[in-house]
N, C-alpha and C positions, 0 to 999 in steps of 0.2 A: 810747308806751303799748304794753305787751305784752298781747296777747289770746290766749286759748286757742283752739284750732280750733273748739270749740263756740260760743264768743263771736263769732268771725269769721263763722261760718255764720249765727248769729242776726242779726248786723248786715247781712249780705248779703240775708237774707230780708226784713228790715225795709225796706231800700232798694228792693227790687223791689215790696214791698207799697205803699210810698209812691208809686211810679210808677203803680201800679194805681189808687190813690186819686185821683191827679191826673187820670188818664184818665176815671175815673168822674165826677169833678166837672165835667168839660166834656162829658159825655154820650157819650164814646167807648166802643165795645165792647171788652171785654178779650179778649186771646188766651189760650191755655192757660197759658203761663208766668206772666203777671201775675195771672191769676185764681187759680191755685194759690198763688202767693206771698201774695196778699191773704187767702185763707182760712187758710193756715198761720199767718200773722202774727196774725190775730185769734184763732185757737185758742191760740197760745202766750200771748197776753196774757190771755185768759180763764183759762187754767191758772195763770198767775202770780198772778192775783187770787184763786185758790182756788175757782173755779167748779167745781161737780160735773161729773164726766166725762160722764154722760148728758146733762146740760144743755148742755155744750159741743158735743157731737155734734148735738143738736137744733138749736141756734142756728147752728152752722156750716153746716148744710144750708139755712139761710134767708138767708145773707149776700148771695148774688148770685142774682138771678132769671135764668131762662134767656134773657130778652131783653137781659141786660147783658153777655153773652159772645158771641163770634163763633160763627157756625154751625159745628157739628161739635165744639165744645169739650165739651159734655155727653157725647157718645159717646166722645170720645178720652180723657176722664178719668172712668172709672166710679167711682173712689174716690180718696181722699187719705188718706195716713198720715203723721203728723208726731209726732216725739218731743217732748213738751212738758214743761216744768219746772213741777211743782206744788209747793206748800209742803211736801208730804210726800216729794217726790222726782220723778224722771222717770217718765213713762208714755207709751206709744204710743197716740195718738188716731187712730181709724179713722173716717173720715167717708164713708159710702156715698152715691153720687149727689149730690155737692156742688153740682152745677149743674142738678139736676133729671134726670129720666129722658131718655135719648136719644129723639129723635123717630123715627117709623117710617121716615123717609127719611134718617136720619143715616148718616154714613160707616160702612160695615160692616154696614148693615142687610141682612137677608135677605128677599127677595121670592119667595114661592113661585109657581110658574106654575100656571095653571088646569089642571084635569084630573089624571089619574093618571100617575104616572111608574113605568115598569116597571123593577124592580131587575135590573141586569145583563142588559139586553136583548140578545138574540141568543146568549146562552150556554146551555149545557145545564143543565137543572135536574133534580134527582133527589129523590124522597121516600124517606126512610129512617126506620126505627124504631131508636132508640137505647135501650140498656139499661145503666144504671149498676150493675154487679155489685159495686161496692165498698161500703165502710161509711161513706164520706164524700161530701159533695156535690162535684160537679165543675162548674166554670164553663167554657163554651166561648165565646170572643169571636168577633166578626164575621169577622175575616180570618185566623183560625187554620187552618192546613192540617189538614183532618180526618183525614188518614192519620197524623198525629202525636198523635192523641187519647190521653188517659190510657188505659193498657192495661185498666183496669177497665171502660171504656165499650165496649160491643159494638154493632155495626151489622149490620142484616140485608142491606145492600148494600155494594159496594165504594165507598169514598169517596175513593180516591186522586185527587189533583188537584182536590178540591172544598173549599169553605168553606161556612159557614152563609149562607143567603139572608136575611140581616137587614141593616138599615142599618148603616153604619160606626159603630163605637163601642158597638154593642149587644152583648148576650151572652145566652146561654141557660144556665139552671141545671138540672142533673140531680141531684136528691136521691139519697141512698143508696138503692139498690134501685129507683129510679124508672125507668119506661119512658116515652119521649116520641117522638112523630113530629115530624120536622123536615124542612124543605126545604133542600137543598144546591144550590149553584151552582158551575159549573166556574170554576177560577181563571183570571184573564186573563194576558196576556203570553206570552212564549215559554217553553216547558218542554222 
């Protein structure tokens, strides 16, 4: 029998889902691969039957309870996407949190320490007044070297070797003509 690559993939998915069904039947917890295969197979079957996309997504999120999968699976698989064949053609089905939300102690969880954390402790900090003399907004990201600012942005102090004193990934916007006071921190490392 000759099968297309898509048909081969579908049969492989079905086989893995059958293994998951056997494990579920005997009360075993599913690992990430078999849990994903089980949900994907069920999604493909619902699509084949013509079930509405929104209904498939809703039902797919209820197929497995968090206590039916190994610890850490919910955190490791935040979403599933599977291309399913509907009567009208193929569509990508996105299932968010298919195994429930990850627990607070799941792998990759972030636990904040008590108290305040000083940003860039031990480095020199400077307060500066910036003025955007241009006619367009300017964004300054957290780790951008301030000596390389857009020439339209003027500072009342020298900021060579400094960056914004904001957490990584944050940015400050200066609107056209806007003046703003910022805190800058000396860059780390050798210069």
